[in-house]
C-alpha positions, -999 to 999 in steps of 0.1 A, spaced: 0 0 0 14 34 -10 17 58 19 -2 91 13 16 124 12 6 156 30 -10 170 -1 -35 141 -1 -52 155 30 -75 184 38 -60 217 50 -68 211 87 -46 180 85 -20 195 63 -11 223 88 -4 197 114 21 179 92 39 205 71 73 217 80 83 189 103 97 154 99 100 134 132 119 106 115 148 130 108 144 147 142 153 117 165 115 112 168 107 146 183 74 160 170 87 195 162 117 205 142 146 221 162 154 258 160 185 266 139 203 298 149 234 309 130 253 331 107 283 310 96 280 278 76 312 257 74 320 238 42 337 203 42 361 211 14 375 240 -6 356 228 -37 323 229 -18 331 264 -6 342 278 -39 314 262 -58 287 268 -32 279 231 -28 257 234 2 220 239 8 227 270 28 259 291 24 253 317 51 226 326 77 211 353 55 204 327 28 181 309 53 182 280 77 163 247 81 139 265 104 132 292 78 129 267 51 104 246 70 81 277 73 86 288 37 78 254 23 48 250 46 33 283 35 39 276 -2 19 244 2 -9 262 20 -10 291 -5 -7 271 -37 25 290 -45 57 282 -63 78 297 -34 77 319 -3 100 343 15 98 357 49 105 391 64 107 406 99 73 423 97 41 427 76 53 460 63 86 443 54 66 419 32 49 448 15 82 464 8 97 431 -6 68 426 -29 67 461 -43 105 463 -48 102 430 -67 78 443 -93 87 480 -95 115 501 -110 122 538 -114 98 553 -139 70 528 -133 34 536 -124 17 517 -95 -20 514 -91 -30 514 -54 -64 511 -38 -76 541 -18 -85 518 11 -50 504 15 -33 499 49 -20 533 59 17 522 63 16 510 27 5 544 16 32 560 38 59 538 21 46 548 -13 49 585 -4 81 582 17 102 560 -6 87 549 -39 79 585 -50 115 594 -42 126 565 -65 107 581 -94 77 558 -92 43 574 -96 13 561 -76 -23 563 -89 -49 556 -62 -81 540 -73 -116 532 -59 -113 497 -44 -147 489 -59 -136 497 -94 -134 461 -106 -127 455 -143 -130 493 -149 -95 496 -136 -85 492 -172 -93 529 -177 -64 538 -153 -37 518 -170 -9 538 -185 20 528 -207 43 526 -177 19 509 -153 38 478 -141 20 468 -109 -15 467 -95 -18 464 -57 -49 450 -40 -60 447 -4 -92 428 1 -110 436 22 -98 471 31 -80 470 65 -104 495 82 -133 501 58 -137 465 46 -144 470 9 -141 436 -9 -124 440 -42 -133 420 -74 -99 403 -75 -105 380 -105 -118 410 -126 -87 431 -118 -62 403 -123 -78 395 -157 -72 431 -168 -36 429 -154 -28 398 -174 -42 414 -206 -15 441 -202 12 420 -187 10 438 -154 20 423 -121 -5 419 -93 2 420 -56 -25 414 -29 -24 419 8 -43 388 20 -38 393 57 -75 394 67 -85 361 51 -52 341 49 -50 313 23 -75 293 43 -104 317 34 -91 332 2 -69 315 -24 -52 345 -39 -30 327 -64 -60 307 -77 -77 341 -82 -49 352 -105 -26 372 -81 11 369 -89 23 377 -54 3 373 -22 15 388 11 3 390 47 14 399 81 22 366 98 22 388 129 -16 384 129 -33 350 125 -2 329 118 15 340 150 -18 341 168 -5 352 202 7 388 197 43 378 205 61 379 172 65 401 141 66 385 107 58 391 70 52 365 43 53 368 5 44 340 -18 47 340 -56 35 320 -86 59 303 -109 64 333 -131 73 357 -103 91 334 -78 126 338 -92 123 376 -92 109 376 -56 137 353 -44 163 375 -61 150 406 -43 149 388 -10 185 376 -14 197 410 -23 181 426 8 188 397 32 155 407 50 149 377 71 132 371 105 149 356 135 149 319 143 127 321 173 100 340 154 100 313 127 97 287 154 67 305 169 51 309 135 55 272 128 39 265 162 11 289 154 6 272 121 -6 240 139 -37 257 153 -42 283 126 -73 267 111 -90 261 144 -83 296 157 -94 312 124 -127 293 124 -133 302 161 -125 339 153 -150 338 125 -178 323 147 -172 347 176 -169 378 154 -201 370 135 -219 365 168 -207 399 182 -212 417 149 -249 406 147 -253 417 183 -238 451 176 -260 455 146 -290 452 169 -277 479 193 -292 514 191 -257 530 194 -246 514 161 -260 525 128 -239 502 106 -216 472 108 -188 469 82 -182 432 79 -179 414 45 -204 388 55 -231 415 59 -252 425 29 -246 462 33 -208 459 33 -193 471 0 -185 440 -21 -205 415 0 -216 396 -31 -180 393 -42 -171 380 -7 -198 353 -10 -185 343 -44 -147 342 -37 -142 337 0 -148 306 21 -150 324 54 -144 355 74 -120 363 102 -123 382 135 -118 418 123 -146 442 114 -157 478 120 -188 496 133 -202 531 127 -217 547 157 -248 570 159 -237 605 148 -250 620 180 -220 606 199 -189 629 202 -153 620 206 -156 625 243 -185 601 244 -163 575 226 -135 581 250 -158 572 279 -167 540 261 -131 530 254 -114 541 286 -134 520 309 -133 487 291 -122 457 311 -115 430 284 -111 448 251 -76 464 248 -68 495 228 -39 487 205 -29 482 169 -25 449 151 -49 420 155 -52 382 150 -41 373 185 -61 356 213 -71 389 228 -99 413 218 -89 448 207 -108 480 198 -95 512 182 -111 543 168 -102 554 133 -109 579 106 -99 573 70 -110 608 58 -77 625 64 -57 603 40 -82 592 14 -75 609 -19 -99 593 -45 -129 581 -25 -147 600 2 -149 586 37 -181 598 52 -196 568 71 -222 589 90 -207 586 125 -176 579 144 -160 545 136 -144 517 157 -125 487 145 -129 455 166 -107 424 167 -126 396 184 -103 372 203 -109 340 222 -126 353 253 -161 343 263 -186 360 239 -210 369 266 -182 386 286 -172 406 255 -208 417 250 -211 427 286 -179 447 284 -192 466 253 -226 470 268 -211 486 299 -191 509 275 -222 519 256 -239 528 289 -209 551 298 -210 566 263 -247 574 266 -243 591 300 
């Protein structure tokens, strides 16, 4: 009888098997952590002709390789590289596809640090950035210039949650031989198969759901067969790699990724529906809700939703009112990032940096990350906050 390979199993089983080999690890379940800079070669010939799997610490280690190969399998990619942060992954991807004189198409809903990088560095390199309405779909063709080399996508938007028509946009990109990059942090490959949807490079902050415990920083970029050699070359030139312990923690997080993501989905939907019924809330921005921009696209292309969404408060509430809500919370923390076990809440306002679309949601907005606490406790914490806000 032929023994089955990891790829023969469902995703939930695959993530428990990928990136480890007990038979080569003296029977231990998890792979050891390799820390190092110098690699010694057995002979001069091996050194001069680079006859080794790794030639220096910046080229990777078995620990890094385990994580890279695991993620490639999950994402359906030809190859994967890692970086020390999610923003580092964005930088790696953009510098892989762009050169001086190019034009980049960027959604107006993009993660603000991405926009800051475009303004702070790419424009200095002679790259022009054209921002576009994230709901443009196939009409993005009208924005393409002779020097447009890259289209960036982020679906859904990291605060306003517009769901982009990725297949329509990637189809236009292929027509003009333009590279596509997507920030897929919200869904991960478990809920959205970016490469299957035509994206050349897919990135995410492993800081979020892959890590899962708010104790590491990591970025991930995967590429299809066409773009993998170019991505790897950029990575090798920059030597932008994470530390061994972070890779070990990411591999550990991988084992429970599917379970945690499904639980985040369930709890977030429960609380989102509860919030929708509250008189203090006039709108819930969650891709699974019909009134969220791109909901029908989400139903078509995604297999689930994660634990991050936003709400719009009744316009009668002032900033001071919101402060009373937030400052007295017992469970929800106020902090950036998300994807960990703890629930978070932050106020935000996109209006100050949107340049193509108008952000006017009708009231003050809050973004919520739903963690793994008891749902009734979370509702009670928010209900107490609403009571403070109203009085």
